[in-house]
MILOGU-595189 format. One record per residue: x, y, z of N, C-alpha, C, O, CB in turn; residue in one letter. Coordinates in pm, whole numbers, plus 50000, padded with zeros to 5 digits. Glycine has a CB too. Example, Ala and Ser with C-alpha at 12.3 -4.5 7.8 and 13.67 -1.06 7.14 Angstrom:
513194943150780512304955050780513204967050780514244966850846511314955350905a;512854977550708513674989450714512905000350787513415011450804514084994050572s;
This chain:
421095658907779422305654607846423545658207764424495663907816422255639507872m;423525655007636424665657907550424835673007534425955678007530424485651207412i;423715680207524423805694707511424415701007636425155710807625422425700607486l;424125695507752424665700807876426175698807881426915707807920423995694207996t;426635687007841428075684307839428755693207736429825698807764428345669307807i;428155694707618428715703207515428795717707563429785724607538427875702307387l;427765722207630427745735807683428865737907784429565748007780426375738807747y;429035728307875430075729607978431475729707919432325737407963429945718308079d;431715721207820433035720607756433275733407676434375738907679433145708307665v;432265737907606432385749607519432725762307597433455770907547431105751607442l;432215763407717432425775607796433895778407825434325790007824431675774507926l;434665768007851436035770107897437075769207786438265770807813436355760108002f;436665766807662437635765607553438485778207530439695776907518436915762207426l;437905790307523438755802007502439765804407614440885808707589437895814307486p;439365801707737440285803607851441445793707843442595797507862439525802007984l;441145781107817442185771007805443085774107686444305772607695441575756907791i;442495778307574443265782007456444235793307488445395792807449442325786107341f;443755803507557444605815007590445735811107683446885815207662443765826107653q;445445803207784446485799307878447545790807807448745793507821445885791507997i;447125780807734448065771407672448865778007560450105777907563447305759407617f;448175783607461448875789207346449505802707376450495806507312447915790407229f;448945810207472449575822807512450945820307574451905827507545448665830207611g;451035810207660452335806907719453325802007614454505805507618452165796207828n;452855793807520453735789107413454225800807327455375801007285453005778607325k;453345810307301453715821907221454745830607293455665835707230452485830107186s;454585832307422455535840207501456915833707500457935840607491455025841907646i;456935820507508458215813307508458845812807369460025809507356458015799107559k;458075816207266458605816507130458495803207058459185801106958460025820607134g;457635794307105457475781207043456435781106931456205770606871457095771007147n;455805792306902454755793106799455125803706696455865813106724453375796306862l;454565801806576454765812106474453835823906495454135835106452454545806306335r;452705821506562451765832406589452315841406699452965836806793450385826806629l;452045854106684452445863706786451435863506900450315858606886452575878106726k;451855869107013450995868907131449695876507107448635872107151451725874607251f;449765887907039448555895807017447585888206928446365889706943448905909406953w;448095880006834447205872006749446475861306832445285858906812447995865506635q;447205855106922446585845107012445515851807098444445846107119447655838407102i;445795863807147444835871007232443575874807154442465873607207445485883507291s;443745879307031442575883006949441735870606918440505871106924443025889806817v;442395859606885441655847106858440875842906982439725838606972442625835906815i;441495844207098440845840407223439635849407253438585844507296441835841107337s;439785862407231438665871607258437515869507160436345869607200439145886107250l;437835867507032436785864606934436115851306967434895849906955437355864306790i;436925841607009436375828707049435435830107168434415823207175437485819107083g;435775838807261434895840907377433555846707335432515842907389435575850207479q;433575855907240432315861707190431485851007120430275850107141432595873507095i;432125843007035431415832406964430845822207062429715817607047432345825406862v;431645818607163431175809007263429995814607341429075807207376432325805307360v;430005827507369428875833607441427595832707359426535829807414429185848207474a;427695835307229426505834707144426015820307129424835817407147426805840707006v;426935811207097426555797207079426095791207211425145783407214427735789007023v;426755794907322426355790107453424965794707492424215787107554427345794507558g;424605806907458423245811707486422215804007406421135800707456423135826807455s;422555801007282421645793007199421515778907256420405773507262422145792407053y;422635772807297422565759407357421775759507486421005750207512423965754107382l;421945769807566421165770707691419685771807660418855766107731421625782807775m;419345779207555417945780107514417405766507474416275763007509417785790007399r;418215758707401417785745207363417635736107485416705728107492418785739107265l;418555737407580418475729307702417215732607780416535723607830419715731507791i;416895745407790415695749707863414445744807792413495740407858415665765107876v;414415745407659413245740907585413045725807599411905721207605413375744707437m;414135718107604414015703607617413545699507756412835689607770415335697107587q;413945706907857413625702807994412265707808041411815704108149414695707808088s;411615716107962410315721908000410405729308134409485729008215409245710908009k;411545735808153411815743208275411045756308269411165763708172413355745808292f;410265759208371409375770908367410115784108382409715794108323408355769808476h;411185784308458411945796608477413185796408389414285799408435412345798308625d;413005792908264414115791608171414815804708143416015804908114413645785808044g;414065815608150414665828608125415765831608226416775837608191413595839608129f;415575827508351416595829708454417865821608424418975826308450416045825908592l;417705809508370418865801408334419645807908221420875807608221418425787208294a;418955813708127419625820308015420365832708065421495835308023418595824207905i;419745840408153420415852108211421635847708292422675854308287419445860208300i;421525836808364422655831508440423805827408349424975829808380422225819608524g;423475821208236424545817108144425215829208080426425829108057423985807808035s;424445839608052425025851807996425955858308099427045862808064423905861707953i;425545858808224426385864708328427655856408349428735862008370425615865808460m;427535843208342428715834608356429675836708239430895836408257428295819808365f;429125838808120429975841908004430705855108023431865856407984429135842207876n;430035864908081430685877808107431825875908207432905881608190429665888108161i;431585868008312432635865408411433815858308347434965861708373432075857008528i;433535848308262434635841308194435375850608099436595849308083434085829308117l;434675860008036435325869807950436285878708029437375881807982434285878407879g;435875882708148436745890808234437955882508277439065887808284435965895808359v;437755869708307438875861108345439855859608229441065859908250438375847208390i;439335858108107440215857307989441015870207976442215869807947439385854707860v;440385881707996441105894407989442175895408097443265900508071440125906108003l;441885890608216442875890808323444055881708291445205885208320442235886508456l;443785870108231444865861108190445725867808084446955866808087444295847708138v;445085874607988445835881607884446725892507946447885893907907444875887807781i;446185900108041446975910508106448155904608183449255910008180446095918708200l;447925893608252448995887108327450075882008232451265883408259448435875608412k;449655875908121450625870908024451375882407957452565881107926449925862207918q;450705893507933451375905207877452435910407974453535914207932450355916307845t;452105910708101453065914908204454255905408207455395909808217452385915508343n;453995892508198455065882508196455945884408072457165883408079454475868108199t;455295887107959456035889007834456935901407844458085901007799455065890407714q;456435912107902457245924307916458395922408013459465928207994456365935807962n;458205914208116459275911608212460385903108151461535904308192458725904808336n;460055894608054461055886107989461955894207896463105890607873460375874807911r;461415905107842462195913007746463045922907811463765930407744461305919907650q;
């Protein structure tokens, strides 16, 4: 139960980080530059994908789920989709940043 909640929260952290701190960086409220926020977000997405796959493996092992391999493949695909969404948010924020200048 706790692993499932941790997995769900962990998945969306890089996206929320990029949206929140990317907007603050564009407005000039942070010392970090926008590209630094974007790199941190992308590295975070990779780390979350690896840790999330490990957590999904632990969840599958605890539940004695017979088709656990399919759940792991599903989590990997969901991580890829979230990675694409993070990239789209970065592109949108870059466009917004260029329009402000």
